[in-house]
C-alpha positions as CSV (number, residue, x, y, z in Angstrom):
1,X,0.1,0.0,0.1
2,X,1.3,3.4,-1.0
3,X,1.9,5.4,2.1
4,X,1.4,9.3,2.3
5,X,4.6,10.9,3.1
6,X,4.9,14.1,5.0
7,X,6.4,15.5,8.3
8,X,5.0,14.7,11.7
9,X,3.2,18.3,11.9
10,X,1.9,17.8,8.5
11,X,0.6,14.2,9.5
12,X,-0.9,15.4,12.9
13,X,-2.9,18.1,11.0
14,X,-4.5,15.4,8.7
15,X,-5.4,13.2,11.7
16,X,-8.8,13.7,13.1
17,X,-9.6,13.5,16.7
18,X,-10.6,10.1,18.1
19,X,-14.0,9.6,19.4
20,X,-14.4,8.6,23.0
21,X,-16.7,5.8,24.3
22,X,-17.5,5.3,27.9
23,X,-15.3,3.0,29.9
24,X,-11.5,2.7,30.1
25,X,-8.9,1.2,27.8
26,X,-11.4,0.2,25.0
27,X,-13.1,3.6,25.1
28,X,-11.7,4.8,21.9
29,X,-12.7,4.5,18.4
30,X,-10.5,5.6,15.3
31,X,-12.9,8.3,13.7
32,X,-10.8,7.9,10.3
33,X,-11.2,4.2,9.9
34,X,-14.7,3.1,11.2
35,X,-14.9,0.1,13.5
36,X,-11.1,0.3,14.3
37,X,-9.8,0.4,17.9
38,X,-6.4,2.3,18.4
39,X,-3.8,0.0,19.9
40,X,-0.8,2.2,19.3
41,X,0.3,5.8,20.1
42,X,2.2,8.0,17.5
43,X,4.9,9.6,19.5
44,X,5.5,12.8,17.2
45,X,1.7,13.4,16.7
46,X,0.9,12.5,20.3
47,X,-2.2,10.6,19.0
48,X,-3.8,7.1,19.5
49,X,-3.9,5.5,16.0
50,X,-5.2,2.3,14.6
51,X,-3.2,-0.2,12.4
52,X,-4.6,1.5,9.1
53,X,-3.5,4.8,10.4
54,X,0.2,3.4,10.7
55,X,0.1,2.1,6.9
56,X,-1.3,5.5,6.0
57,X,-0.6,8.9,7.5
58,X,1.7,7.8,10.2
59,X,3.8,5.2,8.2
60,X,7.0,6.5,9.0
61,X,6.4,8.0,12.6
62,X,7.7,6.0,15.7
63,X,4.9,4.5,17.7
64,X,4.3,2.8,21.0
65,X,1.9,0.8,22.9
66,X,-1.2,2.8,23.7
67,X,-1.6,1.0,27.2
68,X,1.9,1.7,28.1
69,X,1.6,5.5,27.1
70,X,-1.6,5.8,28.9
71,X,-0.2,4.2,32.0
72,X,3.0,6.3,31.7
73,X,0.7,9.5,31.4
74,X,-1.5,8.4,34.2
75,X,1.6,8.0,36.3
76,X,2.9,11.4,35.3
77,X,-0.7,13.1,36.0
78,X,-0.7,11.6,39.5
79,X,2.6,12.9,40.2
80,X,1.8,16.5,39.1
81,X,-1.7,16.2,41.0
82,X,0.3,15.2,44.1
83,X,2.8,18.0,43.5
84,X,0.0,20.4,43.2
85,X,-1.9,19.2,46.4
86,X,1.5,19.3,48.2
87,X,1.7,23.1,47.5
88,X,-1.6,23.6,49.2
89,X,-0.6,23.2,52.8
90,X,2.2,25.8,52.1
91,X,-0.2,28.3,50.5
92,X,-2.5,27.8,53.5
93,X,0.4,28.2,56.0
94,X,1.7,31.5,54.2
95,X,-2.0,32.6,53.9
96,X,-2.3,32.2,57.7
97,X,0.9,34.0,58.4
98,X,-0.4,37.0,56.5
99,X,-4.0,36.7,58.1
100,X,-2.0,36.9,61.6
101,X,0.1,39.9,60.3
102,X,-3.0,41.6,59.0
103,X,-4.6,40.9,62.4
104,X,-1.7,42.1,64.4
105,X,-1.3,45.1,62.0
106,X,-4.9,45.6,62.7
107,X,-4.4,45.4,66.4
108,X,-1.3,47.7,66.4
109,X,-3.3,50.2,64.3
110,X,-6.3,50.3,66.9
111,X,-3.6,50.5,69.7
112,X,-1.9,53.5,68.3
113,X,-5.4,55.3,67.4
114,X,-6.1,54.8,71.1
115,X,-2.6,56.2,72.0
116,X,-3.2,59.1,69.8
117,X,-6.6,59.8,71.0
118,X,-5.6,59.4,74.7
119,X,-2.3,61.3,74.1
120,X,-4.1,64.5,72.6
121,X,-6.9,64.1,75.0
122,X,-4.3,64.4,77.9
123,X,-2.9,67.4,75.9
124,X,-6.3,68.9,75.8
125,X,-6.7,68.4,79.6
126,X,-3.1,69.9,80.2
127,X,-3.7,72.8,78.0
128,X,-7.2,73.8,79.7
129,X,-5.5,73.2,83.0
130,X,-2.8,75.5,82.0
131,X,-5.3,78.0,80.7
132,X,-7.2,78.0,84.1
133,X,-3.9,78.5,86.0
134,X,-2.9,81.4,83.9
135,X,-6.3,83.1,84.2
136,X,-6.4,82.5,88.0
137,X,-2.8,83.8,88.2
138,X,-3.9,87.0,86.1
139,X,-7.0,87.5,88.5
140,X,-5.0,87.2,91.7
141,X,-2.0,89.4,90.4
142,X,-4.5,91.9,89.1
143,X,-6.5,92.0,92.4
144,X,-3.4,92.4,94.4
145,X,-2.2,95.4,92.5
146,X,-5.6,96.9,92.5
147,X,-5.8,96.4,96.4
148,X,-2.6,98.3,96.9
149,X,-3.5,101.2,94.3
150,X,-7.1,101.6,95.9
151,X,-5.9,101.6,99.5
152,X,-3.3,104.3,98.5
153,X,-6.1,106.2,96.5
154,X,-8.4,105.9,99.5
155,X,-6.0,107.4,101.7
156,X,-5.1,110.3,99.8
157,X,-8.9,111.2,99.1
158,X,-9.5,110.9,102.7
159,X,-6.8,113.5,103.5
160,X,-8.1,115.7,100.6
161,X,-11.6,115.9,102.2
162,X,-10.3,116.6,105.6
163,X,-8.0,119.4,104.3
164,X,-10.9,121.0,102.1
165,X,-13.4,120.7,105.2
166,X,-10.8,122.4,107.7
167,X,-9.9,125.0,105.1
168,X,-13.5,125.8,104.4
169,X,-14.2,126.5,108.0
170,X,-11.0,128.4,108.5
171,X,-11.7,130.5,105.7
172,X,-15.0,131.4,106.8
173,X,-13.8,132.6,110.2
174,X,-11.2,134.7,108.5
175,X,-13.6,136.3,106.0
176,X,-16.0,137.3,108.9
177,X,-13.2,139.4,110.6
178,X,-14.9,138.7,113.9
179,X,-12.3,138.8,116.7
180,X,-14.2,136.1,118.6
181,X,-14.5,133.9,115.7
182,X,-10.9,134.0,114.9
183,X,-10.0,133.3,118.3
184,X,-12.4,130.3,118.3
185,X,-11.2,128.9,115.0
186,X,-7.6,129.2,115.8
187,X,-8.4,127.2,119.1
188,X,-10.2,124.6,117.1
189,X,-8.7,124.3,113.8
190,X,-5.1,125.7,114.0
191,X,-3.4,122.9,115.2
192,X,-5.4,120.3,113.1
193,X,-4.4,122.5,110.0
194,X,-0.8,122.3,111.0
195,X,-1.1,118.5,111.1
196,X,-2.6,118.3,107.9
197,X,-0.1,120.5,106.4
198,X,2.9,118.6,107.6
199,X,1.3,115.1,107.6
200,X,3.3,112.6,105.3
201,X,1.2,111.3,102.5
202,X,1.9,108.5,100.1
203,X,2.1,110.6,97.1
204,X,4.2,108.3,95.1
205,X,2.5,105.1,93.5
206,X,3.0,102.3,95.7
207,X,2.2,99.8,92.6
208,X,2.9,99.7,89.0
209,X,0.5,98.9,86.0
210,X,2.5,96.2,84.6
211,X,0.6,93.2,83.6
212,X,2.2,91.2,80.7
213,X,1.7,87.8,79.0
214,X,4.5,85.7,78.0
215,X,3.5,82.9,75.6
216,X,6.3,81.0,73.8
217,X,3.6,80.2,71.4
218,X,6.0,79.8,68.2
219,X,8.2,77.0,69.7
220,X,5.2,75.1,71.2
221,X,3.5,75.5,67.8
222,X,6.5,73.9,66.2
223,X,6.7,71.3,68.9
224,X,3.0,70.4,68.3
225,X,3.5,70.4,64.6
226,X,6.3,67.6,65.1
227,X,4.6,65.9,67.9
228,X,4.5,62.1,67.6
229,X,5.5,59.8,64.5
230,X,4.4,56.5,63.1
231,X,7.5,54.2,63.0
232,X,7.6,51.5,60.8
233,X,9.9,49.8,58.1
234,X,9.2,47.7,54.9
235,X,11.8,45.3,55.8
236,X,11.0,41.5,55.1
237,X,13.0,38.5,56.4
238,X,13.2,37.0,52.9
239,X,15.2,39.7,51.4
240,X,17.4,40.6,54.6
241,X,20.9,39.4,54.9
242,X,23.8,39.2,57.5
243,X,27.3,39.3,57.2
244,X,30.4,39.8,59.2
245,X,33.0,38.2,61.2
246,X,30.5,36.7,63.5
247,X,29.3,34.4,60.8
248,X,32.7,33.2,60.0
249,X,34.3,32.5,63.3
250,X,34.2,33.3,67.0
251,X,37.2,33.2,69.6
252,X,36.0,32.0,73.0
253,X,35.9,35.0,75.4
254,X,36.1,37.8,72.6
255,X,33.2,40.0,71.7
256,X,32.1,39.2,68.0
257,X,29.6,41.2,65.7
258,X,27.3,40.3,62.9
259,X,25.9,43.0,60.8
260,X,22.4,42.8,59.7
261,X,21.3,44.5,56.6
262,X,17.4,45.1,56.1
263,X,15.8,45.1,52.7
264,X,12.3,45.4,51.5
265,X,10.3,42.9,49.2
266,X,12.2,44.0,46.2
267,X,15.5,43.7,47.6
268,X,16.0,47.3,48.0
269,X,17.9,48.7,51.2
270,X,15.9,49.8,53.8
271,X,17.3,53.4,55.0
272,X,15.5,53.6,58.5
273,X,15.8,51.6,61.6
274,X,13.5,50.5,64.4
275,X,12.8,46.9,62.7
276,X,12.0,44.1,65.3
277,X,14.8,41.9,65.3
278,X,15.6,39.2,67.7
279,X,18.9,36.8,67.7
280,X,19.3,33.6,69.5
281,X,22.5,31.3,69.9
282,X,21.8,27.7,70.5
283,X,24.6,25.8,72.4
284,X,25.6,22.2,71.9
285,X,23.7,21.3,74.8
286,X,20.5,22.8,73.7
287,X,20.5,25.8,75.9
288,X,20.0,29.4,74.5
289,X,21.9,32.5,74.9
290,X,21.8,36.0,73.3
291,X,23.6,39.1,72.7
292,X,22.9,42.8,72.2
293,X,21.5,44.2,68.9
294,X,22.5,47.7,68.4
295,X,20.4,49.9,65.7
296,X,22.2,52.1,63.5
297,X,19.2,53.9,62.5
298,X,20.0,53.6,58.8
299,X,18.5,50.0,58.2
300,X,21.6,48.2,59.4
301,X,21.9,46.6,62.8
302,X,24.8,45.0,64.8
303,X,24.4,41.9,66.8
304,X,27.1,41.6,69.4
305,X,27.8,38.3,71.3
306,X,30.6,36.5,73.1
307,X,30.9,32.6,73.4
308,X,32.3,31.2,76.5
309,X,33.3,27.8,75.3
310,X,34.5,26.1,72.2
311,X,32.1,24.1,70.0
312,X,29.6,24.1,67.2
313,X,26.8,26.7,67.7
314,X,23.6,27.8,65.8
315,X,22.7,31.3,65.2
316,X,19.0,32.3,64.6
317,X,18.4,35.6,63.3
318,X,14.7,36.8,62.9
319,X,12.9,39.5,61.5
320,X,9.3,39.9,62.9
321,X,9.7,36.4,64.0
322,X,10.8,35.1,60.5
323,X,14.2,33.7,59.9
324,X,16.3,35.9,57.4
325,X,18.3,34.6,54.7
326,X,20.6,31.8,55.7
327,X,19.2,31.7,59.1
328,X,19.9,29.6,61.3
329,X,23.6,30.0,60.5
330,X,26.2,27.6,61.8
331,X,29.0,29.1,64.1
332,X,32.2,27.7,65.4
333,X,34.0,28.8,68.6
334,X,37.5,28.0,69.0
335,X,40.1,29.1,71.6
336,X,42.2,31.3,69.3
337,X,41.9,32.7,65.8
338,X,44.5,30.3,64.4
339,X,42.2,27.6,65.4
340,X,39.6,28.5,62.9
341,X,38.9,26.9,59.6
342,X,40.5,28.7,56.6
343,X,37.3,28.8,54.7
344,X,33.7,29.7,55.5
345,X,30.9,27.1,55.5
346,X,29.1,26.8,52.3
347,X,25.8,27.9,54.1
348,X,27.3,30.9,55.6
349,X,29.5,31.8,52.7
350,X,26.2,32.2,50.4
351,X,24.8,34.6,53.1
352,X,28.0,36.7,53.5
353,X,28.1,37.3,49.7
354,X,31.6,35.8,49.4
355,X,32.5,34.8,45.8
356,X,35.6,33.1,46.8
357,X,36.2,29.7,48.1
358,X,38.0,30.9,51.2
359,X,36.2,33.8,53.0
360,X,38.9,36.2,54.4
361,X,38.3,37.5,58.0
362,X,36.8,41.0,57.7
363,X,36.3,43.8,60.3
364,X,33.0,43.8,61.9
365,X,32.7,47.5,62.2
366,X,29.4,48.9,61.4
367,X,29.4,52.0,59.1
368,X,30.4,54.8,61.4
369,X,30.9,52.8,64.2
370,X,33.9,53.0,66.5
371,X,36.2,50.0,67.0
372,X,35.9,48.1,70.3
373,X,38.6,46.8,72.2
374,X,38.4,43.0,72.6
375,X,39.1,41.7,76.4
376,X,41.1,38.7,76.1
377,X,40.1,35.8,78.4
378,X,42.6,33.8,80.3
379,X,42.2,30.0,80.4
380,X,40.9,28.4,83.6
381,X,38.8,30.0,86.1
382,X,38.0,33.9,85.9
383,X,38.9,33.9,89.7
384,X,41.7,31.2,89.7
385,X,44.8,33.9,89.8
386,X,45.7,35.1,93.3
387,X,46.2,38.6,91.5
388,X,42.6,39.0,90.8
389,X,41.4,38.1,94.4
390,X,41.9,41.7,96.1
391,X,40.0,41.6,99.5
392,X,37.5,38.8,98.2
393,X,34.0,38.7,100.0
394,X,33.7,35.0,100.6
395,X,30.1,34.5,99.9
396,X,28.3,31.3,99.0
397,X,25.7,30.3,96.7
398,X,22.4,29.8,98.5
399,X,20.5,28.2,96.0
400,X,19.8,28.5,92.1
401,X,16.4,28.0,90.6
402,X,15.3,27.5,87.0
403,X,16.2,25.3,83.8
404,X,15.7,26.0,80.0
405,X,11.9,25.7,79.2
406,X,8.4,27.2,79.1
407,X,6.7,25.9,82.4
408,X,6.7,27.1,85.7
409,X,10.1,27.8,87.2
410,X,11.7,27.4,83.8
411,X,13.1,30.2,81.6
412,X,14.2,31.0,78.3
413,X,16.3,34.1,78.2
414,X,15.5,35.8,81.6
415,X,16.8,39.1,82.0
416,X,15.5,41.6,84.6
417,X,15.3,40.8,88.3
418,X,13.5,42.9,91.2
419,X,12.7,41.9,94.8
420,X,10.1,42.9,97.2
421,X,9.8,42.5,100.9
422,X,9.1,38.7,100.5
423,X,9.3,37.7,96.8
424,X,11.9,37.6,94.0
425,X,10.4,38.7,90.5
426,X,12.0,37.5,87.2
427,X,11.3,38.9,83.8
428,X,11.4,35.9,81.6
429,X,11.9,37.7,78.3
430,X,11.4,34.8,75.4
431,X,8.4,33.4,77.6
432,X,6.7,36.7,77.6
433,X,5.9,36.7,81.4
434,X,6.9,37.5,84.9
435,X,7.7,34.7,87.3
436,X,7.5,35.2,91.1
437,X,9.3,33.3,93.8
438,X,9.4,33.5,97.5
439,X,12.7,34.5,99.1
440,X,13.5,30.6,99.5
441,X,13.0,29.9,95.8
442,X,9.6,28.7,95.8
443,X,7.5,29.3,92.8
444,X,4.6,31.4,93.7
445,X,2.8,32.7,90.5
446,X,3.4,34.1,87.0
447,X,1.6,36.3,84.7
448,X,1.8,37.6,81.2
449,X,0.6,36.9,77.7
450,X,2.6,37.3,74.4
451,X,0.9,40.3,72.0
452,X,1.3,43.9,71.1
453,X,-1.9,45.1,72.8
454,X,-2.1,46.8,76.1
455,X,-1.7,44.3,79.0
456,X,0.3,42.0,77.0
457,X,4.2,41.6,76.8
458,X,6.4,41.3,73.7
459,X,9.9,40.7,75.2
460,X,9.9,41.7,78.8
461,X,13.4,43.0,79.9
462,X,13.3,44.9,83.0
463,X,11.1,44.5,86.2
464,X,10.8,46.7,89.4
465,X,8.4,46.9,92.3
466,X,6.8,50.1,93.2
467,X,6.3,51.2,97.0
468,X,2.6,50.8,96.5
469,X,3.0,47.2,95.5
470,X,2.5,47.6,91.4
471,X,4.9,45.8,89.4
472,X,6.6,47.8,86.6
473,X,7.6,46.0,83.3
474,X,10.0,47.4,80.6
475,X,8.4,45.9,77.5
476,X,11.2,45.9,75.0
477,X,9.5,45.2,71.7
478,X,6.2,46.9,72.5
479,X,8.4,50.1,73.3
480,X,6.5,50.9,76.5
481,X,6.3,50.4,80.1
482,X,3.5,48.3,81.5
483,X,2.2,48.6,85.1
484,X,0.4,45.6,86.9
485,X,-1.0,45.2,90.2
486,X,0.8,42.8,92.7
487,X,-1.4,40.0,91.6
488,X,-0.6,40.3,87.9
489,X,-3.7,42.6,86.7
490,X,-2.9,45.1,84.0
491,X,-3.3,48.7,85.2
492,X,-1.7,51.2,82.8
493,X,1.3,51.8,80.5
494,X,3.5,54.6,80.0
495,X,6.2,56.1,77.7
496,X,4.1,54.9,74.5
497,X,5.3,57.0,71.7
498,X,8.3,58.2,73.6
499,X,10.4,55.0,74.2
500,X,12.3,52.9,71.5
501,X,13.5,50.0,73.5
502,X,13.1,50.2,77.3
503,X,15.5,47.9,78.8
504,X,15.6,48.2,82.6
505,X,13.3,49.9,85.0
506,X,13.7,51.0,88.5
507,X,11.8,53.3,91.1
508,X,13.3,56.3,92.9
509,X,12.7,57.5,96.5
510,X,9.9,60.0,94.8
511,X,8.1,57.0,93.5
512,X,9.0,58.1,89.9
513,X,9.5,55.4,87.3
514,X,13.3,55.3,86.0
515,X,13.3,53.8,82.4
516,X,16.5,53.1,80.8
517,X,15.8,53.1,76.8
518,X,18.4,50.9,75.2
519,X,17.8,51.9,71.8
520,X,17.3,55.7,72.3
521,X,20.4,55.5,74.5
522,X,18.6,57.7,77.1
523,X,16.9,57.6,80.5
524,X,13.4,58.8,81.0
525,X,11.9,59.5,84.5
526,X,8.0,59.2,84.8
527,X,5.4,59.8,87.4
528,X,3.4,56.6,87.9
529,X,0.6,58.4,86.0
530,X,2.6,58.6,82.9
531,X,3.6,62.3,82.9
532,X,7.2,62.9,81.9
533,X,9.3,64.3,84.7
534,X,12.7,64.6,82.8
535,X,14.8,62.7,80.4
536,X,18.6,62.7,79.7
537,X,21.3,61.1,77.6
538,X,21.9,60.6,73.9
539,X,24.2,58.2,71.9
540,X,27.7,58.5,72.1
541,X,30.7,57.9,74.6
542,X,30.7,61.1,76.5
543,X,30.0,61.6,80.1
544,X,26.2,62.2,79.6
545,X,26.0,59.8,76.7
546,X,25.4,56.1,76.3
547,X,26.2,53.1,73.8
548,X,23.3,50.6,74.6
549,X,22.7,51.5,78.4
550,X,21.0,48.5,80.2
551,X,19.7,48.8,83.8
552,X,19.5,51.4,86.5
553,X,19.4,51.5,90.4
554,X,19.0,54.3,92.8
555,X,21.1,54.8,96.0
556,X,20.2,56.5,99.4
557,X,20.9,60.1,97.9
558,X,18.3,59.3,95.2
559,X,21.2,59.2,92.6
560,X,20.6,57.2,89.4
561,X,23.2,54.6,88.5
562,X,23.2,53.2,84.8
563,X,25.2,50.5,83.5
564,X,26.7,51.7,80.0
565,X,26.9,48.2,78.1
566,X,29.0,49.2,74.8
567,X,31.1,52.1,76.8
568,X,32.0,49.6,79.5
569,X,31.3,51.8,82.3
570,X,28.9,52.8,84.9
571,X,27.9,56.2,85.3
572,X,25.9,58.1,88.1
573,X,23.6,61.2,87.7
574,X,21.5,63.2,90.1
575,X,17.7,62.9,90.4
576,X,17.5,65.8,87.7
577,X,19.8,64.0,85.3
578,X,22.9,66.0,86.0
579,X,26.2,63.8,85.5
580,X,27.9,63.0,88.6
581,X,30.7,60.6,88.0
582,X,31.7,57.4,86.0
583,X,33.8,54.5,86.5
584,X,35.1,51.6,84.7
585,X,36.9,50.8,81.3
586,X,37.1,47.8,79.0
587,X,39.1,44.9,80.2
588,X,39.0,42.1,82.8
589,X,41.0,43.5,85.4
590,X,39.7,44.6,88.8
591,X,37.1,47.6,88.2
592,X,37.0,47.0,84.5
593,X,34.2,45.7,82.5
594,X,33.2,43.9,79.2
595,X,29.7,45.2,78.9
596,X,28.2,45.7,82.2
597,X,24.5,44.8,82.6
598,X,22.6,44.7,86.1
599,X,23.2,47.1,88.8
600,X,22.2,47.2,92.5
601,X,23.0,49.3,95.6
602,X,23.2,48.0,99.2
603,X,22.2,49.9,102.3
604,X,25.8,51.3,102.8
605,X,25.8,52.9,99.2
606,X,28.0,50.2,97.9
607,X,27.5,49.4,94.0
608,X,27.1,45.7,92.8
609,X,27.5,45.3,89.1
610,X,27.0,42.2,86.9
611,X,29.9,42.3,84.2
612,X,28.2,40.4,81.5
613,X,31.2,39.6,79.1
614,X,33.5,38.5,82.0
615,X,30.7,36.5,83.6
616,X,31.3,37.8,87.2
617,X,29.8,40.3,89.7
618,X,32.0,43.1,91.2
619,X,31.4,45.4,94.3
620,X,32.4,49.2,94.2
621,X,32.0,51.8,96.8
622,X,29.8,54.7,96.3
623,X,32.7,56.7,94.4
624,X,33.4,53.8,91.9
625,X,36.5,52.3,93.8
626,X,36.6,48.9,93.2
627,X,36.1,46.7,96.5
628,X,35.8,43.2,95.7
629,X,33.7,40.8,93.9
630,X,30.9,38.0,94.7
631,X,32.5,34.6,94.7
632,X,30.8,32.5,92.0
633,X,33.3,29.9,91.7
634,X,31.0,27.1,93.1
635,X,28.6,27.5,90.2
636,X,30.0,29.8,87.6
637,X,27.9,32.5,85.8
638,X,27.3,32.4,82.1
639,X,26.2,35.9,80.8
640,X,24.7,37.7,84.0
641,X,22.0,40.1,83.3
642,X,19.7,41.9,85.9
643,X,20.8,42.2,89.8
644,X,18.7,43.0,92.9
645,X,19.0,42.6,96.7
646,X,16.6,40.6,98.5
647,X,14.9,41.9,101.6
648,X,17.2,40.0,103.7
649,X,20.3,41.5,102.0
650,X,21.3,38.6,99.4
651,X,22.3,39.2,95.9
652,X,19.9,37.7,93.4
653,X,21.1,37.5,89.6
654,X,19.5,36.4,86.5
655,X,22.2,33.9,84.9
656,X,20.8,34.1,81.5
657,X,23.1,31.7,79.9
658,X,22.3,29.0,82.3
659,X,18.4,29.7,82.2
660,X,18.2,30.1,86.0
661,X,18.4,32.6,88.6
662,X,20.9,32.4,91.4
663,X,21.0,33.8,95.3
664,X,24.2,34.3,96.8
665,X,25.0,35.2,100.3
666,X,26.3,38.9,100.5
667,X,27.8,40.5,103.5
668,X,27.3,44.2,103.6
């Protein structure tokens, strides 16, 4: 039989579509050849064909068994169907995350609206009150001046009337020229006239007419014009990157840094700060430690940490609770730089942008930041050398409470510590709660729920107890301070709209709330009602400046003592914010610090400081002279944070690296 020649494309055009019958396998009939059932499959034309089709239109086309092809396509379709279905949980999960973000965004919006209305309502009340006070002052001042002037005027008018009266009678007597009248008048009025003529009168004004209003309206108008700001960023975790020495190697005992660069959904650089970034380092034994995040206000952030033992670690960097590019990162801590591997691991090399096989060590300086001296740690116990033991206070560990976890009596990144007359309070930062224990370490209660609405907590870092029993909490990520009753019921918040990253809180002798703002590098003092009393500080290394301040304490003179983390010092200010003194420098010697954190003052005015990077607690007198240290050799600290003195005079410290708090006997 003569076969029609042509290309596969030509043949496929000449073939007609097969008719489908109900059923499987034999459900196809060839429409080109009546009654014929296709048993083959033309591969170029992708058609089912019968035997007659093969000798005609498809004579030169390769074919295969129809059933085989159908089975193959069924398998392929099933795989694609499964793949498409497997995509659904990812889509649903992503959609749920977006719904959660939308809900949180709405909650934040509603909260900010409430804050705006509340703030401006308070401003209106304050303005109305001031208006009333000014009107009252005006009325009182006017009344006092009028009273003085009117009294003087009444005196003069009275004297004028007396003179007129006496002069009139005397004049009439003189005009009558009667000898008897003159004698009588002289007797009756002569002496009186002499008195009237010589009497001293208040002829000069005893008051003035000055009443002026001084209103600095223009400055106030400018302040109101710039009052408040909506802070946000377009940064997304999927585009945000990290780089720096801290991703390549870490030397035990030396501060190391990672630079985080935030980007928007298109990969563009974000040029403003205030993004919510968290960092956690997971140690080989499963415990969690953290470091310090410094916001450079230009879209970049610096994460500083110090590892205290060798081994492999994992660093989780999150932006708005989402892992950034490459996170979690693998870290390796070695005893010296020479022990570090010559090349960066593949996972981290991608994130640091290295195009070479061996990534060269780079300086971890952030743009515009000063270099920081690294404190070298000697091997062995920190207090094992006799040189460091200058007049040591031989105190013992009384007890330690806590392990890593989320249950009662367990902690994840505990930070702030406070003490009342009969209890110890712990700010459990990553568990978003405050836990309360007796002075003997017995768990009593806890309160707090994660969230960004008033009454909720988002990384509580500092805690203090007000003399009235209220519990005051620095809420770092919510950027305000929350006040709860002694039994954990929410009362109020303060500092919203002013604070950027409150870290530590304390209470002075006037009942004012002292807030150490870590991000703003400032100290704020509020009345419990929320009214700002004063503020002081700025970013820098001057006497009145800070670089990552942490906690504060108040001495018997109502002076404020603040730990300056990155400036490795402690600074003392008056209650009004005037600088008094500072002490400390970077290092591991007596009186030196490697990033101080917690601070407390005993009844004698001695200052107790948690030395975070050196994992120790030092004691100074009120002038900043080194006295001694708390002996922690029996159970070494690992990254101490908050400090407080219990009612019976012992030192309690948040040992964040060991996920516990410890109480040491302290001899005052």
